[in-house]
N, C-alpha and C positions, 0 to 999 in steps of 0.2 A: 633601480634595476629596470632594464629595458628588455623586451622579448620580441624576437622576430621569428616567423615561421621559416623552416628550412625543409628541403626535400632530400631524403636519403635514397640514393639509387643503388640497385644491386650491383655486385661486382661486374666489371667489364671483362673483356677477353684477357686482360693482363692481371686480373684478380684485384683490381683497385675499386674501392667503394667511392662513389661520387656523392658530394653534398653541394647543394646550391641554396643560396639565400636570395631569392628573387628581388626582394625590396632593396637590397644593397648591392646587387650585381656581383655577388661573391660565388665563385665556383672553385671547389677544391676536390682533391682525391686523397685517399689514404689507404693503407693496407688493411685497416679495420674501420668499423663505423666510429669507434671511439676516436681514433686518430684523425679521421676526416672531420668529425664534429668539433674536436678540440682545435684543429687548424682554422676552421670556419669561425669559431668563437674568438680566437686570437686576432684574426683579420678584422672581425667586427669591432673589437675593442680598439684596435689601431685606427680604423676608419672613423669611428665615432669620436675618438680623441682629436683626429685631424679636423673634423667638422666643427667640433667645439672650439678648437684653437682658432679656426678661421671665422668664427662667429656665425656659422651656417646652421640652419635647422636640420634635425635628423629627419630622414624620410619616415613617413607614417607607416608603422607596421600593418601589413594586411591581416585581416581576420583569417583564422585557420580554414574556415569553410570557403574562402575565396581563392585559395591556392590550388592551381592546377597541378595535380600530382603525377600525371602520366603513369609510368610504371614504378614510381617511387613511393615512399611512405613519409608521412608528416612527422617532423620533429620540431620542437621549439627550442631555440637557442636564447639563453638569457645571459646578459653580461651586467656586471655592476659598474655602471658608469654614470656619473653625475656631472653634466656639463657645467653646472654652477661651481664645481670644485676645481675646475681647470682655470688657471690664470696664465693664459698664453703669452704674456709679455714679460715673464720673469727672466732675469739674466743671472748668470753666475758671476759673483764679484771677482775681479782680478786680484791676484796677490800683490801686495804692496812691496 
């Protein structure tokens, strides 16, 4: 399990909630906090899988007290991702 701090911003003039994960340069919006956080978590999972596949290290998560919140509130997003479980060179066998 890996945890990154996120910032949840109040609804904008269109009624969309914003979420950013500064360590991973993720910015999303959603109609609800849940939707925006779920989208951010999905993008995190995909990004971390791509980094693992490419053999690159994950960015180090910031400590929660290091995050500049502005007018947002802190949330922690956790995803179950084990880079050791990913075997990026697997291929699907062709049918004979």
